[in-house]
N, C-alpha and C positions, 0 to 999 in steps of 0.2 A: 446519595454523599457524595462528597470533598474532600478533597487531599489538603487543597491551602485553598482555602475557602475564597478567603477577603485577596485573594491575586483573580481568582477561577469568576471572580463574582464582582468584579471591581467596574466602578462609575465610568462608563463610554468616554469624556471626558479627561478625568486622572487616567484612561489608560493609554489615552493617544498623547499625553505631555509624559508620560513616563517613554512610551515608548520613542517618543522625538529626542527625548536625552539620551537614550541606548543606544537609536541609530545614529546620533554626533557622536558619543564614545566610541562605536564600531568604526563608523568611517574615518575617524583621525589614527588609531590601529593601525589600519592595513594601510593607511596615508606614509604612514611611519615606518611599518615594519614590513610591508609585503612590494617587490619593485612590481611586480606585476601588477598594483592597482595604481599605486601611486601615476605609474606609467601611459594607465590609461585613464587617470583623474585631469593628467596633466594635459594630455593629449586633447581635453575637451574644455581646457580653463577651467575645472572646477575645485574646490580649495573647503574641506570640511567645513570651517568656520564659516563657511558664508549661508550652511543650510537653514534656513529659513522655517520651514515645514514640512510634513510627510510627505504634500505632492514633489517635492524639489528629488526625491527618491526616483521618478518616473523619469530626470533628466539622465541617469548612468545608465554604463553603458553596462551589457549584462554579464554573466559569468556563465559559461557553457561545460560540458565532462570536456570534453575535447582542450579547455583549458587546462584541468587538473592531468589530463594526463601529456601536456605538452610542459607542467613543472613540476613532474617526476622527480623527485620523492616530493621531496620537504619543499620546496616551490614557493606554496601558496602559505606556508606556517607561519604564522604572525608573532609566533612565541620565540625565542631559543631550544632546543632541542634537549638542551637538559631539564625546561619546563614541562614537559609532554611526558606524560606520564602511561598512555595506552595511543598504539596505534592498530587502524582497524586496513581493511583493502578491498575492495571489491575488482573483480576480472570480469571486461565487458568481449563482448565479440571478435574488440584487436587483439586479445592479450594483453596486451599492458593494463596496468591495476590505477583507480584513483585510492589513492589513500589518503586517509583523514588521519590528526592527533587531536587529544584530549590535555587540558590538564587536569589536575585534580581537581581542580573546582568545576570545569567539566564535569568532568565523571559527579560531583555531589550533581551541579541541573540538573543533566541526564536524567540519573535515578529520581528525581523531585519529580520532574516532568512526565518518565514514565509513568511513579504513583499517581501521579493524578488520570494518566486511560486506564490504568487499570481499576481506580477505586472507580471512575466514571462507567465501569463495566461491571460492576458487581463487587470484587477483591476488597477483601478485608484480613485483617491481621487470623482471621479463623480459617486462612481459607489452604488448602495445599495443592500449589501450583507446579503444573507440569509442562516444560522448558519444552518443546517439540519443535524448535530450528535448530537449524544444524549449525552447531560450536566451531570459532578456529576466528579467520577471518574477516569474515563473515559479523556485522556489525549487531544486526538484531538479536541476535541472543542474548549477550550481552545485556544490551539495554534492559531489554525486559527482566533478564537474573536479577540485575540490581534496582529495578523498580520494583520488583517482588518484593524482596529483602526491606528495602525503603519501608514497605508500608506493612512490611511484620508478619507474611506472610511465611510459608514453609517451600522452598524450593526445590524441586525434581531436574537435573541439570540433566537430561533425557536426550539431548537434541535427536535428531533426528535418524528414522530407519530403523528396522529390525520391529515390522508394527507388532505382531504378535505378542513380543516382552512389552512394548509399550503397555499394550494392555492388560498385561498379566500384572503388570507397574502399576496402572489405575486402581484392579480390579484390590490390591496385597497395599497400599500405598494410602489406597480410599480418596485418590486425585478428585478435588472439587472444580478446578479448573484446568481446560488446555489451552494452549499458547503454542497456533502454529500455523501454515497457512491454510487456508481454507478447501482445498485440493488435496491436503495431507490428513484433513481432517475427515476429507471426506471419504476414502481409503481407509483410515481408522473407522472410519461408523460400517463399509464396508466389511471389514475384516471380523468386527465385531460382531454382524450376522452371520457372518459365514463362522463363526467358531460356536454359533448356537450361546450368546451370552443377550440374555434381558436388559437393554439399558438402563433399564429402571434397578437394575441391581447395582449399579455404580455410582457413586456417591459425586459424578461431574453433576456441578450447576453453570457453570461459564463458560463461554466460546468467545477466546479473544483471540481474532483472526485478523492477519495482514498480509503485507510485501506484497500480492499481486491483486487486480481486479476481479468482482466476483459479484452473483449476480443477488437481488433479493431471493430471488426464487432457489439461489441453492443454498441462501440464507434458511430459510424456511424448510427445505428440506435436512440440511443439518442439524436446527431444531427438536426437529421428529424423530430423527434419527438416533439421536445423543440424548435425547429431555436434557435440556440445556438454552438460557439464555447465549446468542450470539450476536459477539461486537463487532465493530469495522477501527483498525486503526490502522495510523499512517506515520509514517516517516521514512525519512531516506538517508545512505551512510556520508552524505557527502556533504549534508548540514545538521545533522545531529545524528541521526538513526530513529528508531523507534521513540514517540514520545512530543512528535510534532503536532497530529490534532487522534481524536479519539472521539469514538459514538461513546455517550452517556446508553443508559439502559432505557429512553427512551427511541429510542434506534430511529434518528431524523437528522441524520447530519454526524458529521466530524466535528465536535470543537475544537477549533486551533487556538494555540497555547500562543495568546499574541501578544503578551509579553515578554517573546522570546523570538517571536518570528516574525515578520513585518509577508504578510500574503497580499501577492496582486491574480490577476488573473487577466489575461492577453491573449487575443485573436495569433495563432503560431506563424500568419502567412504577413502579414499583416506589424506583426509587432507591436499594436496598437494595445490600451487594456479596453477591456468590452465594458458593459455595464451592470450592476451588480445584479447580479441571476442569472445572467448569459453564461453560457460554456467556453471555457477558452483553456488556455495551457497555465498553470498554476508553476508562477517566480517566487521565490523564496528568501527573504534578507535576516540570518541571525544576528539579534541583537546583544547577546549575552555570551555568543563564542570565544575563548579566548584564544584556546591555539588556532582555530582553522572557522575566523568567521568566512559567513559564503555572501556575495550582496548578491543581491539579483539571477539568483540562483533560478535558468530555467529547469524544470523538472520534469521536462515532459509531458507530463502527466494529466488527462481533461476532467477539468472538473469545475464548479461556479460555487460561488460566496454567499450565500443564502443570511439576509435580511434578519428576517424575524424572530424574535424572539424565543428561545426552549425554554418551553415550561417546567425542564430540572433548575432553571434559576442562575444557570451561569451565563454570565454574559459575553460570552469569549462567541466570537463571530464563527456559526460552523460552516465547512466546507460539504458541497454531498460527497459522495462515494466515490474515488476515480471508475471511473465509465472507463477507461482504457490510457493508452499511451498514443502520442504522435507518431511517433517509432512502430507502433502497433499495429496503428492506423492498415487496414486493407483499403486498398483501392482496385474494385471489380467491375469492368464497365463505366468507368467513371461514379462509381455510386459507393458511397463512405461509408465502411464494413468495419465493425468492433467485435474481437469474439466475445465478450461477455452479451451482445444482444443476439447470439446463435444459441448461447448455453440458457438466456431465458427465454428462449421458445423452447427448447427441448425439455428444459424443468416442467412445465406447464402443457405436458403431452404424455398421458399414461398410455403406456409400455414401452419407453425409453427408459434408459437408467442414464446417472451424468457423467458419463463417463462419451467426451468424443472428441476429434480431432476434424480439422480444416484445410482439404488438400487443396492448392492452389497450383494450376495449370493456364500457357498461355497455347491456345491450335490456333495457326494462322495467323489474325490479327485481333482475335478476341482472345478473353479470360473465362477461363472455367474456374466454377468452382464445388468441389464435391466437399459434403459432411458424411465424414463416417460416425453413423449413431450406434453405440451398444441399443441391442432391444432385449426385453425379457425374454428368458428360456420359455414362457407358456407363446410368444410370436412364433419361435421357431416351430413349436408343434402346431402349431395355427397352418391350416392352410395355407395356397399360393395369396387365397383372394385378400384376407385379413392381412397380409404379410404388406400387399401390395396398397392400403386402404390405410394403412401405416403411414407407407412411405409421402402417398397422394398430401395427406394431412397434412406432417413436417412438408414438405414443398412448398403447400399451398400457405400458410402459416410464416414460412421465409419470407417469399412472396412477397406477404401483404408487411410482415413488419422491415425487411427490410430494403423494399423496393425490386429485389434484383428474382432472376432465378436461380437455383441451386440442384444441382444434385444430389440424391441423396441413397444413401448405400445402408442396409443395415448391417450391422458386423456380429456375432453372438459375444454376451460378457465377458469379460478377460482379455478381450482380443487387442483393445490398444494398450498402450503404456501406461503403468502409473506411476505417479511421480512424487519424492517425500519429502520434495521442496519446493522452489516453484512450475506448478505448471508448462508446459510448454503443446501449445493445442494448434500453431499453424506450421504446414510444411510449404514454402511457399515456390515452387520448381520452376518461375518466369524468370528469364534472364531480363532482369530490370537495367 
C-alpha cells in the first residue's frame, strides 16, 4: 500500500532533479532569511545560485544541535513569527531547549509524510490508532496524530503512562495500531501478561515504534507478545519530527522520504562521506521545510544507506535501523559498545527477561562493565548451579559478540526501572 504512490515510486533521475531544484530553493531561503547560514556561506565563498549538482552539498558546513541552542529561541527561523502556526521544543542534558517551528504548509507536509510511514506500516482508514507517546512540546505525538488523521484512521490520543488504563482502552476501544517507543510497548506487553489478558483477545494488528534504537530480537519479542506486525519509524524534531523515514511491511530497512530530505552518511571522526552501504553518522538536509530549514544537520544517529531495491516497489532509498548514537556509544577498554548490541544478546538467551541496565565504573586505569539482567522467576527457584550456568552463558556470548569481558548480575523481575518514554539503559559512573 502507498499513501502517495507517485512520489514514493518516482524514477530515480526524476527524483534527483526534484531534489536539486528543492535544494537550490532551500539554500536561497536560508541565505536570504537566516543570518546564521548567510554568515556560514559567506565565510566559504558559497552563493546558492552557484549550485550545480547535488554533490555541491558536501562543500557546505554542518549544522549541530549546539547551533540551535546558541540561536535560541527563534534565531534559525526562516519566516516571520506571524507565519509560524506551531512551535515545538525539546530539552537536552544542558537544560537549554532546541526550538523548532512550522508554517501551515509545513504541518500539511508533515501530516502527509507521516501518512506515508503509517500506510507503509499497514495502517488504513479502517484502523484505530492509539498514540502512546507523550503529548506536549515533544513533536512526536503530534506528528503521528495528524498523520493518522490524514490517512483517515480513528485516533486515540492516550499519551504515555497509566499502563493499565492504556490496556483497558485497547480492550474497550478495539485499538488496532499501537504507536509508542519500543521499550514502552514492551512494558505494555508485560503488563498484559500480568493482568492475565490473552493478547489474541485484543484487536491489535500493527505496532509502529520509534524514538529509540531497538533490536530485531526485541521486534520478534513484541510481535510474539502482542500478536502484531511491528515496524520501525524514524524522525527527529530538529528536522521535522516523525515522517523522515519508515519501514514497510517487508521490514528490511526504513524508506527515507528523499523528495523532502537529503540523506548523507559520514564518518563521525573525519567528517568525510562513507561508501554507500557503510555505517556512519546520518546527516540530513530539509528540502521543503519553510519555517525551520536545516542544512546538513548532524543527527548523531548511526546507520547506513541501502542501495538495493525493496520488493515493495518504493524507489526511495532505505536506511538501516538506527543502531545507536555517536554520543551513546560506550568505549570500554578501547572497544566501541552500543546498548543495542547487549540487548540483542539478552533477547537470544532463554531465562532472561527483556529488561537490563549497564553500569560502567572505572577501577584504577581500567573500565569495568556490569550488566544487570532481570531473570525469569524460575531461575531464582533453581539451584545455584543453574544460575551460574546462565551467568556464564551470558558472559560467554557477550565476550563473543562485543569483544570485551563484562560482569553479569541477575536480578529479580521488576527490579529495574520501567520507562514510559525513551528507555535509559546506561549508568556511567566514570569521571571522564
